[in-house]
C-alpha positions as CSV (number, residue, x, y, z in Angstrom):
1,M,-74.4,-9.1,1.2
2,R,-72.7,-6.7,3.6
3,A,-69.4,-8.5,3.1
4,L,-69.6,-8.5,-0.6
5,R,-70.5,-4.6,-0.4
6,L,-67.5,-4.4,1.9
7,L,-65.2,-5.9,-0.1
8,A,-66.5,-4.2,-3.6
9,I,-66.7,-0.8,-1.8
10,I,-62.9,-1.0,-0.6
11,P,-60.4,-1.9,-3.2
12,A,-62.6,0.5,-5.2
13,T,-61.9,2.9,-3.0
14,A,-58.7,1.9,-3.5
15,L,-58.9,2.5,-7.5
16,I,-61.2,4.5,-8.4
17,G,-62.4,6.8,-5.1
18,A,-65.7,6.0,-4.2
19,A,-68.1,3.6,-5.4
20,P,-72.2,2.8,-5.3
21,P,-73.8,0.6,-3.3
22,I,-74.3,-3.1,-4.8
23,P,-78.3,-3.7,-4.9
24,R,-78.8,-5.8,-1.8
25,E,-80.6,-9.1,-4.3
26,T,-77.7,-9.9,-7.3
27,R,-78.5,-12.0,-10.1
28,P,-76.2,-15.5,-10.2
29,G,-73.2,-14.5,-11.3
30,E,-73.5,-11.2,-11.0
31,G,-69.7,-9.1,-9.9
32,V,-67.7,-12.4,-10.3
33,L,-65.7,-10.8,-13.2
34,C,-65.1,-7.0,-10.7
35,I,-64.4,-8.8,-7.7
36,G,-62.3,-11.7,-9.7
37,T,-60.6,-9.0,-11.5
38,F,-59.7,-7.1,-8.2
39,I,-58.9,-11.0,-7.0
40,Y,-56.2,-11.7,-9.7
41,F,-54.5,-8.3,-9.4
42,V,-54.0,-8.6,-5.8
43,E,-52.8,-12.2,-5.9
44,K,-50.3,-10.9,-9.1
45,T,-49.3,-8.2,-6.5
46,G,-48.5,-10.7,-4.1
47,R,-46.3,-12.6,-6.5
48,M,-44.6,-10.4,-8.3
49,C,-44.1,-7.1,-6.0
50,R,-44.2,-9.2,-2.4
51,P,-42.8,-12.4,-2.5
52,G,-42.6,-14.2,0.7
53,E,-44.6,-11.7,3.0
54,D,-47.8,-11.8,4.2
55,E,-47.3,-15.9,3.0
56,E,-50.8,-16.9,4.5
57,F,-53.0,-13.9,2.9
58,Q,-51.2,-14.7,-0.2
59,Q,-52.0,-18.1,-0.5
60,R,-55.7,-17.7,0.6
61,I,-55.6,-15.2,-2.6
62,G,-54.5,-17.9,-4.5
63,G,-57.1,-20.1,-3.7
64,Y,-59.4,-17.5,-4.1
65,A,-58.4,-17.5,-7.8
66,K,-58.3,-20.8,-8.5
67,R,-61.5,-20.5,-7.2
68,F,-63.0,-17.5,-9.6
69,D,-61.1,-19.2,-12.5
70,E,-62.9,-22.8,-11.9
71,Y,-66.3,-20.6,-11.0
72,I,-65.4,-18.6,-14.8
73,I,-64.8,-21.2,-16.7
74,R,-67.6,-24.1,-15.8
75,N,-70.2,-20.7,-16.2
76,S,-68.8,-20.2,-19.5
77,G,-68.8,-22.9,-21.6
78,G,-66.1,-25.0,-19.8
79,S,-63.5,-23.4,-21.6
80,S,-60.3,-22.2,-20.5
81,A,-59.3,-20.0,-23.3
82,A,-62.2,-18.0,-23.0
83,L,-60.8,-17.1,-19.2
84,E,-57.4,-16.4,-20.6
85,T,-59.0,-13.8,-23.2
86,F,-60.9,-12.4,-19.9
87,K,-57.9,-12.3,-18.1
88,N,-55.8,-10.4,-21.1
89,G,-58.7,-8.1,-21.9
90,Q,-58.3,-7.2,-18.4
91,N,-53.8,-6.3,-19.4
92,L,-53.4,-9.4,-16.1
93,D,-51.0,-10.7,-18.4
94,S,-49.0,-7.3,-17.8
95,D,-45.2,-8.3,-16.5
96,D,-44.7,-4.3,-16.1
97,R,-43.3,-3.2,-12.7
98,G,-44.2,-0.1,-12.2
99,Y,-48.5,-0.9,-13.1
100,I,-48.4,-4.3,-11.1
101,C,-46.2,-2.8,-8.3
102,E,-46.9,0.8,-7.5
103,G,-50.3,3.0,-8.2
104,D,-53.8,1.9,-8.1
105,V,-53.1,-1.7,-8.2
106,A,-50.5,-1.9,-5.4
107,R,-53.6,-0.2,-3.2
108,S,-56.0,-2.5,-4.1
109,Y,-53.0,-5.1,-2.1
110,D,-52.8,-3.1,0.6
111,A,-56.9,-2.5,1.1
112,F,-57.4,-6.5,0.4
113,I,-55.3,-7.4,2.9
114,K,-57.4,-5.2,6.1
115,I,-60.2,-7.2,5.0
116,P,-60.4,-9.8,8.1
117,R,-60.4,-13.1,6.8
118,E,-63.3,-13.9,7.9
119,E,-65.6,-11.3,5.9
120,L,-63.1,-11.6,2.9
121,N,-64.0,-15.2,3.2
122,K,-67.3,-14.8,3.5
123,A,-67.3,-12.4,0.7
124,V,-65.9,-15.0,-1.8
125,D,-68.5,-17.8,-0.4
126,E,-70.8,-15.3,-1.3
127,I,-70.3,-14.4,-4.6
128,L,-69.7,-18.0,-6.1
129,S,-72.1,-19.2,-4.1
130,R,-74.5,-19.2,-7.3
131,D,-73.6,-20.5,-10.8
132,G,-74.7,-18.0,-13.3
133,P,-72.5,-16.2,-16.5
134,P,-70.5,-14.5,-14.6
135,S,-70.6,-10.6,-15.5
136,F,-69.3,-7.7,-14.2
137,G,-72.3,-6.1,-12.6
138,D,-72.0,-2.1,-10.6
139,C,-69.3,-3.8,-7.7
140,V,-67.1,-0.1,-9.2
């Protein structure tokens, strides 16, 4: 759970300056939407704002994003439409370069790239390890 706390706190700090602690035990699916949103924004920042940079990191983040997609679809009745509705609701469909490439969203990219690969892998594996209804939980 330590890795999940680190994953949640680093990006949250970049976005809001502070984050409450994550409970040691969470229900299956809890926090998936929150951490997934960070992953999706980090992926989008890489594609839109930093193409050709940090290739290994961006490929890894892309792999995580795909895993979050699969988890959300699998645990939300199997519909990709629900995933698209969720992403649109989080403003992940934005093409506003200022929004994606500057400020809080760009700082999330910078925070995630500093997390050691093994730790980030472990955190993603942990949060996606148990199927359950995806929710935001309290990662921020």
